[in-house]
Biopython code that builds the backbone (N, CA, C, O; Angstrom):
import numpy as np
from Bio.PDB.StructureBuilder import StructureBuilder

atoms = [
    (1, "MET", "N", (33.729, -68.517, 10.701)),
    (1, "MET", "CA", (33.337, -67.199, 10.230)),
    (1, "MET", "C", (32.447, -66.577, 11.297)),
    (1, "MET", "O", (31.383, -67.115, 11.604)),
    (2, "SER", "N", (32.862, -65.465, 11.857)),
    (2, "SER", "CA", (32.050, -64.787, 12.871)),
    (2, "SER", "C", (31.034, -63.882, 12.201)),
    (2, "SER", "O", (31.097, -63.650, 10.994)),
    (3, "ASN", "N", (30.086, -63.365, 12.995)),
    (3, "ASN", "CA", (29.043, -62.482, 12.460)),
    (3, "ASN", "C", (29.641, -61.236, 11.830)),
    (3, "ASN", "O", (29.079, -60.685, 10.883)),
    (4, "GLN", "N", (30.782, -60.787, 12.351)),
    (4, "GLN", "CA", (31.400, -59.573, 11.839)),
    (4, "GLN", "C", (32.090, -59.816, 10.503)),
    (4, "GLN", "O", (32.404, -58.864, 9.788)),
    (5, "GLU", "N", (32.328, -61.070, 10.161)),
    (5, "GLU", "CA", (33.026, -61.402, 8.928)),
    (5, "GLU", "C", (32.081, -61.850, 7.805)),
    (5, "GLU", "O", (32.538, -62.415, 6.811)),
    (6, "VAL", "N", (30.786, -61.609, 7.947)),
    (6, "VAL", "CA", (29.833, -62.016, 6.918)),
    (6, "VAL", "C", (30.077, -61.178, 5.670)),
    (6, "VAL", "O", (30.006, -59.950, 5.717)),
    (7, "PRO", "N", (30.364, -61.839, 4.560)),
    (7, "PRO", "CA", (30.641, -61.110, 3.317)),
    (7, "PRO", "C", (29.403, -60.328, 2.850)),
    (7, "PRO", "O", (28.271, -60.735, 3.112)),
    (8, "PRO", "N", (29.626, -59.221, 2.168)),
    (8, "PRO", "CA", (28.510, -58.396, 1.692)),
    (8, "PRO", "C", (27.525, -59.158, 0.806)),
    (8, "PRO", "O", (26.316, -58.947, 0.910)),
    (9, "TRP", "N", (28.020, -60.036, -0.061)),
    (9, "TRP", "CA", (27.133, -60.780, -0.949)),
    (9, "TRP", "C", (26.224, -61.720, -0.157)),
    (9, "TRP", "O", (25.084, -61.962, -0.554)),
    (10, "LEU", "N", (26.728, -62.254, 0.968)),
    (10, "LEU", "CA", (25.926, -63.139, 1.794)),
    (10, "LEU", "C", (24.853, -62.335, 2.544)),
    (10, "LEU", "O", (23.708, -62.768, 2.670)),
    (11, "LYS", "N", (25.249, -61.170, 3.031)),
    (11, "LYS", "CA", (24.275, -60.290, 3.672)),
    (11, "LYS", "C", (23.160, -59.939, 2.687)),
    (11, "LYS", "O", (21.979, -59.919, 3.033)),
    (12, "GLU", "N", (23.572, -59.664, 1.457)),
    (12, "GLU", "CA", (22.606, -59.320, 0.413)),
    (12, "GLU", "C", (21.634, -60.478, 0.165)),
    (12, "GLU", "O", (20.433, -60.258, 0.008)),
    (13, "GLN", "N", (22.151, -61.701, 0.131)),
    (13, "GLN", "CA", (21.297, -62.873, -0.074)),
    (13, "GLN", "C", (20.333, -63.062, 1.102)),
    (13, "GLN", "O", (19.170, -63.413, 0.900)),
    (14, "LEU", "N", (20.807, -62.835, 2.311)),
    (14, "LEU", "CA", (19.954, -62.957, 3.492)),
    (14, "LEU", "C", (18.854, -61.888, 3.480)),
    (14, "LEU", "O", (17.704, -62.166, 3.820)),
    (15, "GLU", "N", (19.216, -60.682, 3.089)),
    (15, "GLU", "CA", (18.231, -59.604, 2.991)),
    (15, "GLU", "C", (17.199, -59.909, 1.900)),
    (15, "GLU", "O", (16.007, -59.649, 2.063)),
    (16, "ARG", "N", (17.677, -60.459, 0.798)),
    (16, "ARG", "CA", (16.768, -60.837, -0.294)),
    (16, "ARG", "C", (15.803, -61.920, 0.173)),
    (16, "ARG", "O", (14.614, -61.885, -0.145)),
    (17, "TYR", "N", (16.321, -62.875, 0.924)),
    (17, "TYR", "CA", (15.488, -63.955, 1.446)),
    (17, "TYR", "C", (14.404, -63.396, 2.365)),
    (17, "TYR", "O", (13.240, -63.783, 2.260)),
    (18, "GLU", "N", (14.777, -62.501, 3.252)),
    (18, "GLU", "CA", (13.809, -61.886, 4.158)),
    (18, "GLU", "C", (12.763, -61.086, 3.391)),
    (18, "GLU", "O", (11.577, -61.133, 3.719)),
    (19, "GLN", "N", (13.198, -60.353, 2.371)),
    (19, "GLN", "CA", (12.266, -59.568, 1.555)),
    (19, "GLN", "C", (11.283, -60.476, 0.822)),
    (19, "GLN", "O", (10.091, -60.178, 0.750)),
    (20, "LEU", "N", (11.781, -61.574, 0.285)),
    (20, "LEU", "CA", (10.909, -62.527, -0.400)),
    (20, "LEU", "C", (9.891, -63.124, 0.570)),
    (20, "LEU", "O", (8.728, -63.312, 0.213)),
    (21, "GLN", "N", (10.324, -63.422, 1.788)),
    (21, "GLN", "CA", (9.406, -63.950, 2.794)),
    (21, "GLN", "C", (8.306, -62.932, 3.111)),
    (21, "GLN", "O", (7.135, -63.292, 3.224)),
    (22, "GLN", "N", (8.685, -61.677, 3.253)),
    (22, "GLN", "CA", (7.712, -60.624, 3.531)),
    (22, "GLN", "C", (6.732, -60.478, 2.366)),
    (22, "GLN", "O", (5.527, -60.337, 2.574)),
    (23, "ASN", "N", (7.254, -60.511, 1.149)),
    (23, "ASN", "CA", (6.388, -60.403, -0.032)),
    (23, "ASN", "C", (5.414, -61.581, -0.103)),
    (23, "ASN", "O", (4.239, -61.403, -0.424)),
    (24, "LEU", "N", (5.907, -62.774, 0.196)),
    (24, "LEU", "CA", (5.051, -63.956, 0.189)),
    (24, "LEU", "C", (3.953, -63.817, 1.239)),
    (24, "LEU", "O", (2.791, -64.126, 0.974)),
    (25, "GLN", "N", (4.320, -63.354, 2.419)),
    (25, "GLN", "CA", (3.323, -63.158, 3.476)),
    (25, "GLN", "C", (2.257, -62.162, 3.036)),
    (25, "GLN", "O", (1.070, -62.366, 3.291)),
    (26, "SER", "N", (2.675, -61.094, 2.381)),
    (26, "SER", "CA", (1.744, -60.081, 1.884)),
    (26, "SER", "C", (0.780, -60.674, 0.860)),
    (26, "SER", "O", (-0.420, -60.402, 0.900)),
    (27, "VAL", "N", (1.304, -61.473, -0.044)),
    (27, "VAL", "CA", (0.462, -62.115, -1.069)),
    (27, "VAL", "C", (-0.538, -63.062, -0.412)),
    (27, "VAL", "O", (-1.699, -63.117, -0.817)),
    (28, "LEU", "N", (-0.096, -63.802, 0.592)),
    (28, "LEU", "CA", (-0.998, -64.732, 1.272)),
    (28, "LEU", "C", (-2.129, -63.992, 1.988)),
    (28, "LEU", "O", (-3.270, -64.453, 1.995)),
    (29, "VAL", "N", (-1.812, -62.854, 2.584)),
    (29, "VAL", "CA", (-2.837, -62.042, 3.247)),
    (29, "VAL", "C", (-3.826, -61.506, 2.213)),
    (29, "VAL", "O", (-5.036, -61.521, 2.440)),
    (30, "GLN", "N", (-3.310, -61.036, 1.085)),
    (30, "GLN", "CA", (-4.184, -60.532, 0.024)),
    (30, "GLN", "C", (-5.105, -61.642, -0.493)),
    (30, "GLN", "O", (-6.294, -61.420, -0.724)),
    (31, "LYS", "N", (-4.540, -62.833, -0.669)),
    (31, "LYS", "CA", (-5.350, -63.965, -1.133)),
    (31, "LYS", "C", (-6.471, -64.262, -0.147)),
    (31, "LYS", "O", (-7.607, -64.523, -0.544)),
    (32, "GLN", "N", (-6.148, -64.221, 1.123)),
    (32, "GLN", "CA", (-7.140, -64.488, 2.154)),
    (32, "GLN", "C", (-8.272, -63.458, 2.093)),
    (32, "GLN", "O", (-9.446, -63.808, 2.212)),
    (33, "GLN", "N", (-7.909, -62.189, 1.907)),
    (33, "GLN", "CA", (-8.914, -61.132, 1.817)),
    (33, "GLN", "C", (-9.815, -61.326, 0.597)),
    (33, "GLN", "O", (-11.034, -61.182, 0.688)),
    (34, "VAL", "N", (-9.215, -61.648, -0.527)),
    (34, "VAL", "CA", (-9.995, -61.847, -1.754)),
    (34, "VAL", "C", (-10.881, -63.088, -1.620)),
    (34, "VAL", "O", (-12.023, -63.087, -2.080)),
    (35, "ASP", "N", (-10.358, -64.140, -0.995)),
    (35, "ASP", "CA", (-11.171, -65.338, -0.751)),
    (35, "ASP", "C", (-12.406, -64.993, 0.073)),
    (35, "ASP", "O", (-13.502, -65.477, -0.208)),
    (36, "LEU", "N", (-12.223, -64.155, 1.092)),
    (36, "LEU", "CA", (-13.357, -63.736, 1.925)),
    (36, "LEU", "C", (-14.362, -62.933, 1.106)),
    (36, "LEU", "O", (-15.571, -63.093, 1.273)),
    (37, "GLU", "N", (-13.865, -62.073, 0.222)),
    (37, "GLU", "CA", (-14.752, -61.309, -0.667)),
    (37, "GLU", "C", (-15.598, -62.254, -1.521)),
    (37, "GLU", "O", (-16.808, -62.074, -1.664)),
    (38, "ILE", "N", (-14.938, -63.255, -2.078)),
    (38, "ILE", "CA", (-15.638, -64.216, -2.944)),
    (38, "ILE", "C", (-16.712, -64.954, -2.154)),
    (38, "ILE", "O", (-17.814, -65.169, -2.660)),
    (39, "ILE", "N", (-16.406, -65.339, -0.938)),
    (39, "ILE", "CA", (-17.381, -66.037, -0.095)),
    (39, "ILE", "C", (-18.583, -65.143, 0.181)),
    (39, "ILE", "O", (-19.728, -65.584, 0.085)),
    (40, "GLU", "N", (-18.316, -63.882, 0.525)),
    (40, "GLU", "CA", (-19.405, -62.940, 0.798)),
    (40, "GLU", "C", (-20.272, -62.713, -0.438)),
    (40, "GLU", "O", (-21.500, -62.709, -0.352)),
    (41, "ILE", "N", (-19.633, -62.527, -1.575)),
    (41, "ILE", "CA", (-20.371, -62.306, -2.824)),
    (41, "ILE", "C", (-21.205, -63.538, -3.170)),
    (41, "ILE", "O", (-22.359, -63.417, -3.581)),
    (42, "SER", "N", (-20.619, -64.716, -3.003)),
    (42, "SER", "CA", (-21.337, -65.957, -3.311)),
    (42, "SER", "C", (-22.574, -66.102, -2.432)),
    (42, "SER", "O", (-23.637, -66.499, -2.908)),
    (43, "LYS", "N", (-22.430, -65.777, -1.142)),
    (43, "LYS", "CA", (-23.575, -65.852, -0.232)),
    (43, "LYS", "C", (-24.659, -64.851, -0.634)),
    (43, "LYS", "O", (-25.847, -65.172, -0.598)),
    (44, "ALA", "N", (-24.252, -63.648, -1.013)),
    (44, "ALA", "CA", (-25.221, -62.630, -1.444)),
    (44, "ALA", "C", (-25.942, -63.090, -2.701)),
    (44, "ALA", "O", (-27.162, -62.959, -2.800)),
    (45, "LEU", "N", (-25.197, -63.629, -3.664)),
    (45, "LEU", "CA", (-25.820, -64.120, -4.906)),
    (45, "LEU", "C", (-26.778, -65.277, -4.615)),
    (45, "LEU", "O", (-27.851, -65.369, -5.211)),
    (46, "GLU", "N", (-26.387, -66.142, -3.710)),
    (46, "GLU", "CA", (-27.233, -67.273, -3.341)),
    (46, "GLU", "C", (-28.562, -66.778, -2.763)),
    (46, "GLU", "O", (-29.626, -67.289, -3.114)),
    (47, "GLU", "N", (-28.495, -65.803, -1.894)),
    (47, "GLU", "CA", (-29.715, -65.246, -1.302)),
    (47, "GLU", "C", (-30.574, -64.545, -2.349)),
    (47, "GLU", "O", (-31.798, -64.672, -2.347)),
    (48, "LEU", "N", (-29.929, -63.813, -3.234)),
    (48, "LEU", "CA", (-30.682, -63.131, -4.297)),
    (48, "LEU", "C", (-31.361, -64.134, -5.216)),
    (48, "LEU", "O", (-32.487, -63.904, -5.656)),
    (49, "ASN", "N", (-30.697, -65.233, -5.508)),
    (49, "ASN", "CA", (-31.276, -66.252, -6.388)),
    (49, "ASN", "C", (-32.477, -66.944, -5.745)),
    (49, "ASN", "O", (-33.355, -67.447, -6.444)),
    (50, "LYS", "N", (-32.512, -66.967, -4.416)),
    (50, "LYS", "CA", (-33.648, -67.561, -3.701)),
    (50, "LYS", "C", (-34.875, -66.650, -3.725)),
    (50, "LYS", "O", (-36.007, -67.114, -3.590)),
    (51, "SER", "N", (-34.636, -65.351, -3.896)),
    (51, "SER", "CA", (-35.739, -64.388, -3.790)),
    (51, "SER", "C", (-36.445, -64.193, -5.135)),
    (51, "SER", "O", (-35.919, -64.516, -6.200)),
    (52, "ALA", "N", (-37.645, -63.656, -5.033)),
    (52, "ALA", "CA", (-38.443, -63.383, -6.239)),
    (52, "ALA", "C", (-37.804, -62.247, -7.034)),
    (52, "ALA", "O", (-37.068, -61.427, -6.486)),
    (53, "ASP", "N", (-38.100, -62.211, -8.340)),
    (53, "ASP", "CA", (-37.509, -61.191, -9.205)),
    (53, "ASP", "C", (-37.974, -59.776, -8.871)),
    (53, "ASP", "O", (-37.258, -58.811, -9.136)),
    (54, "ASP", "N", (-39.165, -59.645, -8.292)),
    (54, "ASP", "CA", (-39.688, -58.314, -8.005)),
    (54, "ASP", "C", (-39.428, -57.858, -6.562)),
    (54, "ASP", "O", (-39.975, -56.849, -6.117)),
    (55, "VAL", "N", (-38.601, -58.598, -5.847)),
    (55, "VAL", "CA", (-38.290, -58.250, -4.459)),
    (55, "VAL", "C", (-37.497, -56.937, -4.406)),
    (55, "VAL", "O", (-36.700, -56.648, -5.299)),
    (56, "LYS", "N", (-37.722, -56.159, -3.365)),
    (56, "LYS", "CA", (-37.003, -54.898, -3.202)),
    (56, "LYS", "C", (-35.593, -55.211, -2.679)),
    (56, "LYS", "O", (-35.443, -55.882, -1.658)),
    (57, "VAL", "N", (-34.577, -54.729, -3.374)),
    (57, "VAL", "CA", (-33.186, -55.014, -3.034)),
    (57, "VAL", "C", (-32.474, -53.698, -2.729)),
    (57, "VAL", "O", (-32.697, -52.675, -3.377)),
    (58, "TYR", "N", (-31.620, -53.765, -1.731)),
    (58, "TYR", "CA", (-30.823, -52.591, -1.367)),
    (58, "TYR", "C", (-29.353, -52.946, -1.499)),
    (58, "TYR", "O", (-28.928, -54.074, -1.249)),
    (59, "LYS", "N", (-28.602, -51.944, -1.898)),
    (59, "LYS", "CA", (-27.153, -52.157, -1.979)),
    (59, "LYS", "C", (-26.463, -51.001, -1.279)),
    (59, "LYS", "O", (-27.014, -49.909, -1.134)),
    (60, "SER", "N", (-25.257, -51.274, -0.855)),
    (60, "SER", "CA", (-24.480, -50.273, -0.149)),
    (60, "SER", "C", (-23.829, -49.323, -1.147)),
    (60, "SER", "O", (-23.227, -49.740, -2.137)),
    (61, "ALA", "N", (-23.969, -48.031, -0.855)),
    (61, "ALA", "CA", (-23.311, -47.004, -1.675)),
    (61, "ALA", "C", (-22.594, -46.076, -0.691)),
    (61, "ALA", "O", (-23.116, -45.045, -0.269)),
    (62, "GLY", "N", (-21.402, -46.484, -0.355)),
    (62, "GLY", "CA", (-20.678, -45.717, 0.665)),
    (62, "GLY", "C", (-21.276, -46.000, 2.028)),
    (62, "GLY", "O", (-21.321, -47.148, 2.471)),
    (63, "THR", "N", (-21.734, -44.954, 2.690)),
    (63, "THR", "CA", (-22.296, -45.121, 4.031)),
    (63, "THR", "C", (-23.817, -45.211, 4.037)),
    (63, "THR", "O", (-24.421, -45.247, 5.109)),
    (64, "VAL", "N", (-24.446, -45.247, 2.870)),
    (64, "VAL", "CA", (-25.906, -45.335, 2.792)),
    (64, "VAL", "C", (-26.323, -46.565, 1.997)),
    (64, "VAL", "O", (-25.544, -47.129, 1.228)),
    (65, "MET", "N", (-27.554, -46.957, 2.204)),
    (65, "MET", "CA", (-28.139, -48.059, 1.439)),
    (65, "MET", "C", (-29.114, -47.449, 0.443)),
    (65, "MET", "O", (-29.913, -46.581, 0.796)),
    (66, "VAL", "N", (-29.045, -47.905, -0.799)),
    (66, "VAL", "CA", (-29.947, -47.389, -1.825)),
    (66, "VAL", "C", (-30.727, -48.544, -2.445)),
    (66, "VAL", "O", (-30.246, -49.674, -2.534)),
    (67, "SER", "N", (-31.930, -48.227, -2.863)),
    (67, "SER", "CA", (-32.786, -49.214, -3.499)),
    (67, "SER", "C", (-32.296, -49.460, -4.922)),
    (67, "SER", "O", (-31.879, -48.536, -5.621)),
    (68, "SER", "N", (-32.354, -50.725, -5.336)),
    (68, "SER", "CA", (-31.922, -51.084, -6.680)),
    (68, "SER", "C", (-32.752, -52.273, -7.137)),
    (68, "SER", "O", (-33.414, -52.921, -6.328)),
    (69, "ASN", "N", (-32.715, -52.558, -8.432)),
    (69, "ASN", "CA", (-33.449, -53.750, -8.851)),
    (69, "ASN", "C", (-32.534, -54.968, -8.789)),
    (69, "ASN", "O", (-31.313, -54.865, -8.909)),
    (70, "LYS", "N", (-33.151, -56.100, -8.602)),
    (70, "LYS", "CA", (-32.426, -57.349, -8.374)),
    (70, "LYS", "C", (-31.461, -57.673, -9.516)),
    (70, "LYS", "O", (-30.323, -58.072, -9.268)),
    (71, "ALA", "N", (-31.898, -57.507, -10.747)),
    (71, "ALA", "CA", (-31.065, -57.871, -11.905)),
    (71, "ALA", "C", (-29.765, -57.067, -11.927)),
    (71, "ALA", "O", (-28.697, -57.607, -12.218)),
    (72, "ASP", "N", (-29.864, -55.769, -11.617)),
    (72, "ASP", "CA", (-28.659, -54.937, -11.613)),
    (72, "ASP", "C", (-27.688, -55.362, -10.514)),
    (72, "ASP", "O", (-26.476, -55.416, -10.719)),
    (73, "VAL", "N", (-28.246, -55.660, -9.352)),
    (73, "VAL", "CA", (-27.401, -56.073, -8.229)),
    (73, "VAL", "C", (-26.740, -57.415, -8.539)),
    (73, "VAL", "O", (-25.554, -57.600, -8.265)),
    (74, "VAL", "N", (-27.487, -58.335, -9.098)),
    (74, "VAL", "CA", (-26.926, -59.642, -9.464)),
    (74, "VAL", "C", (-25.804, -59.455, -10.481)),
    (74, "VAL", "O", (-24.750, -60.080, -10.369)),
    (75, "LYS", "N", (-26.030, -58.598, -11.468)),
    (75, "LYS", "CA", (-25.010, -58.342, -12.487)),
    (75, "LYS", "C", (-23.748, -57.753, -11.851)),
    (75, "LYS", "O", (-22.642, -58.204, -12.149)),
    (76, "GLU", "N", (-23.900, -56.762, -10.988)),
    (76, "GLU", "CA", (-22.747, -56.139, -10.321)),
    (76, "GLU", "C", (-21.984, -57.145, -9.465)),
    (76, "GLU", "O", (-20.755, -57.195, -9.489)),
    (77, "LEU", "N", (-22.735, -57.946, -8.707)),
    (77, "LEU", "CA", (-22.080, -58.940, -7.853)),
    (77, "LEU", "C", (-21.345, -59.999, -8.673)),
    (77, "LEU", "O", (-20.254, -60.432, -8.302)),
    (78, "THR", "N", (-21.938, -60.407, -9.775)),
    (78, "THR", "CA", (-21.302, -61.404, -10.647)),
    (78, "THR", "C", (-20.010, -60.846, -11.246)),
    (78, "THR", "O", (-18.993, -61.538, -11.295)),
    (79, "GLU", "N", (-20.058, -59.604, -11.695)),
    (79, "GLU", "CA", (-18.850, -58.966, -12.232)),
    (79, "GLU", "C", (-17.781, -58.835, -11.150)),
    (79, "GLU", "O", (-16.599, -59.065, -11.405)),
    (80, "SER", "N", (-18.198, -58.469, -9.954)),
    (80, "SER", "CA", (-17.266, -58.331, -8.842)),
    (80, "SER", "C", (-16.635, -59.682, -8.487)),
    (80, "SER", "O", (-15.444, -59.759, -8.185)),
    (81, "LYS", "N", (-17.438, -60.734, -8.526)),
    (81, "LYS", "CA", (-16.924, -62.077, -8.243)),
    (81, "LYS", "C", (-15.930, -62.508, -9.315)),
    (81, "LYS", "O", (-14.893, -63.093, -9.002)),
    (82, "ASP", "N", (-16.243, -62.223, -10.581)),
    (82, "ASP", "CA", (-15.322, -62.553, -11.678)),
    (82, "ASP", "C", (-13.985, -61.820, -11.503)),
    (82, "ASP", "O", (-12.917, -62.400, -11.694)),
    (83, "LEU", "N", (-14.064, -60.554, -11.140)),
    (83, "LEU", "CA", (-12.843, -59.774, -10.915)),
    (83, "LEU", "C", (-12.042, -60.363, -9.753)),
    (83, "LEU", "O", (-10.818, -60.468, -9.828)),
    (84, "SER", "N", (-12.729, -60.741, -8.694)),
    (84, "SER", "CA", (-12.049, -61.336, -7.540)),
    (84, "SER", "C", (-11.394, -62.661, -7.915)),
    (84, "SER", "O", (-10.295, -62.962, -7.449)),
    (85, "ASN", "N", (-12.049, -63.445, -8.740)),
    (85, "ASN", "CA", (-11.455, -64.711, -9.194)),
    (85, "ASN", "C", (-10.204, -64.457, -10.038)),
    (85, "ASN", "O", (-9.233, -65.210, -9.961)),
    (86, "THR", "N", (-10.233, -63.400, -10.836)),
    (86, "THR", "CA", (-9.044, -63.024, -11.612)),
    (86, "THR", "C", (-7.915, -62.610, -10.680)),
    (86, "THR", "O", (-6.760, -62.976, -10.896)),
    (87, "LYS", "N", (-8.250, -61.843, -9.641)),
    (87, "LYS", "CA", (-7.241, -61.442, -8.650)),
    (87, "LYS", "C", (-6.608, -62.664, -7.993)),
    (87, "LYS", "O", (-5.394, -62.713, -7.793)),
    (88, "ILE", "N", (-7.440, -63.647, -7.658)),
    (88, "ILE", "CA", (-6.922, -64.871, -7.034)),
    (88, "ILE", "C", (-5.943, -65.573, -7.968)),
    (88, "ILE", "O", (-4.901, -66.060, -7.528)),
    (89, "THR", "N", (-6.271, -65.626, -9.239)),
    (89, "THR", "CA", (-5.380, -66.258, -10.222)),
    (89, "THR", "C", (-4.032, -65.553, -10.259)),
    (89, "THR", "O", (-2.983, -66.198, -10.260)),
    (90, "VAL", "N", (-4.065, -64.224, -10.290)),
    (90, "VAL", "CA", (-2.829, -63.437, -10.312)),
    (90, "VAL", "C", (-2.036, -63.664, -9.019)),
    (90, "VAL", "O", (-0.821, -63.855, -9.059)),
    (91, "LEU", "N", (-2.720, -63.642, -7.893)),
    (91, "LEU", "CA", (-2.041, -63.838, -6.611)),
    (91, "LEU", "C", (-1.448, -65.242, -6.501)),
    (91, "LEU", "O", (-0.375, -65.416, -5.922)),
    (92, "ASN", "N", (-2.130, -66.236, -7.044)),
    (92, "ASN", "CA", (-1.586, -67.602, -7.049)),
    (92, "ASN", "C", (-0.285, -67.666, -7.845)),
    (92, "ASN", "O", (0.673, -68.322, -7.433)),
    (93, "LYS", "N", (-0.259, -66.981, -8.984)),
    (93, "LYS", "CA", (0.967, -66.958, -9.798)),
    (93, "LYS", "C", (2.089, -66.245, -9.062)),
    (93, "LYS", "O", (3.236, -66.693, -9.085)),
    (94, "GLN", "N", (1.760, -65.128, -8.405)),
    (94, "GLN", "CA", (2.770, -64.406, -7.616)),
    (94, "GLN", "C", (3.290, -65.291, -6.497)),
    (94, "GLN", "O", (4.492, -65.331, -6.237)),
    (95, "GLU", "N", (2.394, -65.991, -5.843)),
    (95, "GLU", "CA", (2.795, -66.879, -4.748)),
    (95, "GLU", "C", (3.764, -67.950, -5.250)),
    (95, "GLU", "O", (4.782, -68.224, -4.615)),
    (96, "GLU", "N", (3.442, -68.545, -6.384)),
    (96, "GLU", "CA", (4.319, -69.589, -6.931)),
    (96, "GLU", "C", (5.700, -69.039, -7.282)),
    (96, "GLU", "O", (6.717, -69.665, -6.985)),
    (97, "ARG", "N", (5.731, -67.854, -7.920)),
    (97, "ARG", "CA", (7.022, -67.249, -8.276)),
    (97, "ARG", "C", (7.839, -66.937, -7.024)),
    (97, "ARG", "O", (9.046, -67.174, -6.984)),
    (98, "LEU", "N", (7.174, -66.406, -6.010)),
    (98, "LEU", "CA", (7.882, -66.082, -4.772)),
    (98, "LEU", "C", (8.414, -67.339, -4.096)),
    (98, "LEU", "O", (9.532, -67.345, -3.581)),
    (99, "LYS", "N", (7.620, -68.397, -4.096)),
    (99, "LYS", "CA", (8.074, -69.656, -3.491)),
    (99, "LYS", "C", (9.281, -70.222, -4.238)),
    (99, "LYS", "O", (10.212, -70.741, -3.623)),
    (100, "GLU", "N", (9.258, -70.117, -5.573)),
    (100, "GLU", "CA", (10.402, -70.585, -6.363)),
    (100, "GLU", "C", (11.653, -69.764, -6.046)),
    (100, "GLU", "O", (12.741, -70.312, -5.871)),
    (101, "SER", "N", (11.482, -68.452, -5.977)),
    (101, "SER", "CA", (12.618, -67.575, -5.659)),
    (101, "SER", "C", (13.145, -67.861, -4.264)),
    (101, "SER", "O", (14.357, -67.894, -4.051)),
    (102, "LEU", "N", (12.252, -68.066, -3.322)),
    (102, "LEU", "CA", (12.662, -68.391, -1.958)),
    (102, "LEU", "C", (13.451, -69.701, -1.935)),
    (102, "LEU", "O", (14.469, -69.812, -1.252)),
    (103, "LYS", "N", (12.977, -70.670, -2.676)),
    (103, "LYS", "CA", (13.654, -71.963, -2.730)),
    (103, "LYS", "C", (15.064, -71.808, -3.308)),
    (103, "LYS", "O", (16.016, -72.395, -2.795)),
    (104, "GLU", "N", (15.192, -71.025, -4.367)),
    (104, "GLU", "CA", (16.502, -70.805, -4.989)),
    (104, "GLU", "C", (17.465, -70.127, -4.019)),
    (104, "GLU", "O", (18.613, -70.547, -3.880)),
    (105, "VAL", "N", (16.993, -69.082, -3.352)),
    (105, "VAL", "CA", (17.848, -68.365, -2.408)),
    (105, "VAL", "C", (18.202, -69.279, -1.237)),
    (105, "VAL", "O", (19.342, -69.282, -0.770)),
    (106, "GLN", "N", (17.222, -70.059, -0.760)),
    (106, "GLN", "CA", (17.471, -70.992, 0.343)),
    (106, "GLN", "C", (18.542, -72.010, -0.046)),
    (106, "GLN", "O", (19.431, -72.322, 0.746)),
    (107, "GLU", "N", (18.449, -72.519, -1.265)),
    (107, "GLU", "CA", (19.445, -73.491, -1.732)),
    (107, "GLU", "C", (20.838, -72.868, -1.800)),
    (107, "GLU", "O", (21.827, -73.506, -1.436)),
    (108, "LYS", "N", (20.913, -71.617, -2.269)),
    (108, "LYS", "CA", (22.212, -70.924, -2.322)),
    (108, "LYS", "C", (22.769, -70.733, -0.915)),
    (108, "LYS", "O", (23.958, -70.940, -0.673)),
    (109, "LEU", "N", (21.900, -70.338, 0.004)),
    (109, "LEU", "CA", (22.341, -70.130, 1.384)),
    (109, "LEU", "C", (22.772, -71.447, 2.019)),
    (109, "LEU", "O", (23.780, -71.499, 2.724)),
    (110, "ASP", "N", (22.010, -72.510, 1.770)),
    (110, "ASP", "CA", (22.383, -73.826, 2.300)),
    (110, "ASP", "C", (23.736, -74.271, 1.762)),
    (110, "ASP", "O", (24.579, -74.775, 2.504)),
    (111, "GLU", "N", (23.932, -74.077, 0.461)),
    (111, "GLU", "CA", (25.209, -74.454, -0.161)),
    (111, "GLU", "C", (26.355, -73.647, 0.443)),
    (111, "GLU", "O", (27.429, -74.185, 0.711)),
    (112, "THR", "N", (26.123, -72.376, 0.650)),
    (112, "THR", "CA", (27.143, -71.513, 1.246)),
    (112, "THR", "C", (27.485, -71.982, 2.657)),
    (112, "THR", "O", (28.652, -72.013, 3.048)),
    (113, "MET", "N", (26.458, -72.342, 3.410)),
    (113, "MET", "CA", (26.684, -72.812, 4.781)),
    (113, "MET", "C", (27.437, -74.137, 4.783)),
    (113, "MET", "O", (28.310, -74.353, 5.623)),
    (114, "LYS", "N", (27.102, -75.031, 3.842)),
    (114, "LYS", "CA", (27.803, -76.317, 3.758)),
    (114, "LYS", "C", (29.278, -76.101, 3.449)),
    (114, "LYS", "O", (30.153, -76.702, 4.072)),
    (115, "ARG", "N", (29.541, -75.219, 2.463)),
    (115, "ARG", "CA", (30.937, -74.930, 2.109)),
    (115, "ARG", "C", (31.662, -74.288, 3.280)),
    (115, "ARG", "O", (32.828, -74.582, 3.541)),
    (116, "SER", "N", (30.968, -73.418, 3.971)),
    (116, "SER", "CA", (31.573, -72.718, 5.114)),
    (116, "SER", "C", (31.925, -73.679, 6.233)),
    (116, "SER", "O", (33.027, -73.618, 6.778)),
    (117, "THR", "N", (31.000, -74.569, 6.585)),
    (117, "THR", "CA", (31.272, -75.511, 7.672)),
    (117, "THR", "C", (32.274, -76.565, 7.253)),
    (117, "THR", "O", (33.073, -77.011, 8.076)),
    (118, "THR", "N", (32.254, -76.979, 5.986)),
    (118, "THR", "CA", (33.235, -77.938, 5.483)),
    (118, "THR", "C", (34.634, -77.306, 5.517)),
    (118, "THR", "O", (35.612, -77.950, 5.897)),
    (119, "GLY", "N", (34.703, -76.053, 5.117)),
    (119, "GLY", "CA", (35.966, -75.333, 5.138)),
    (119, "GLY", "C", (36.511, -75.176, 6.546)),
    (119, "GLY", "O", (37.721, -75.244, 6.757)),
    (120, "LEU", "N", (35.630, -74.967, 7.503)),
    (120, "LEU", "CA", (36.056, -74.814, 8.895)),
    (120, "LEU", "C", (36.511, -76.146, 9.472)),
    (120, "LEU", "O", (37.449, -76.182, 10.268)),
    (121, "ASN", "N", (35.865, -77.237, 9.087)),
    (121, "ASN", "CA", (36.210, -78.549, 9.613)),
    (121, "ASN", "C", (37.534, -79.063, 9.083)),
    (121, "ASN", "O", (38.189, -79.863, 9.751)),
    (122, "THR", "N", (37.944, -78.631, 7.907)),
    (122, "THR", "CA", (39.180, -79.128, 7.327)),
    (122, "THR", "C", (40.394, -78.368, 7.803)),
    (122, "THR", "O", (41.525, -78.798, 7.578)),
    (123, "GLN", "N", (40.177, -77.245, 8.457)),
    (123, "GLN", "CA", (41.333, -76.448, 8.904)),
    (123, "GLN", "C", (41.896, -76.939, 10.195)),
    (123, "GLN", "O", (42.867, -76.374, 10.699)),
]
sb = StructureBuilder()
sb.init_structure("model")
sb.init_model(0)
sb.init_chain("A")
sb.init_seg("    ")
for serial, (resi, resn, name, xyz) in enumerate(atoms, 1):
    if name == "N":
        sb.init_residue(resn, " ", resi, " ")
    sb.init_atom(name, np.array(xyz, "f"), 0.0, 1.0, " ", f" {name:<3s}", serial, name[0])
structure = sb.get_structure()
C-alpha cells in the first residue's frame, strides 16, 4: 500500500491520533502550570504562617501592591490552593481519558498495519 493509497478511514484515525497527542500535551502543560501555582501558594502560606498575626502584609492587585491583613490573605491563598488542587484533579482525569483513547487508536492502527503487512506478504 503506497502513501497515495491510504484509505480515508485510516487517514482519519491517524489525524485523530495526532489530535489526541496534541490534547494530551496541552493537558500536561496545564498540569505543570497549576503545579507551579500550588508550589508558589504553598511557599507564600508557609511564610505567612511563620510571621506574627499583626505583621503588615501586601498582596498584588494587578500592577500594584496593596496592604491587607494577614488573615484575609491566608484565606484567599488557601481558597486559591484548593481551587488549584481541584484543577489538578480534573486535569488528571482528562490525562487518563486521553491516554486511554490514544492507546485504543494506537491498537487499531497497529492491528491495521499487521493486517496490511500480512496481506502484502501473502501475495
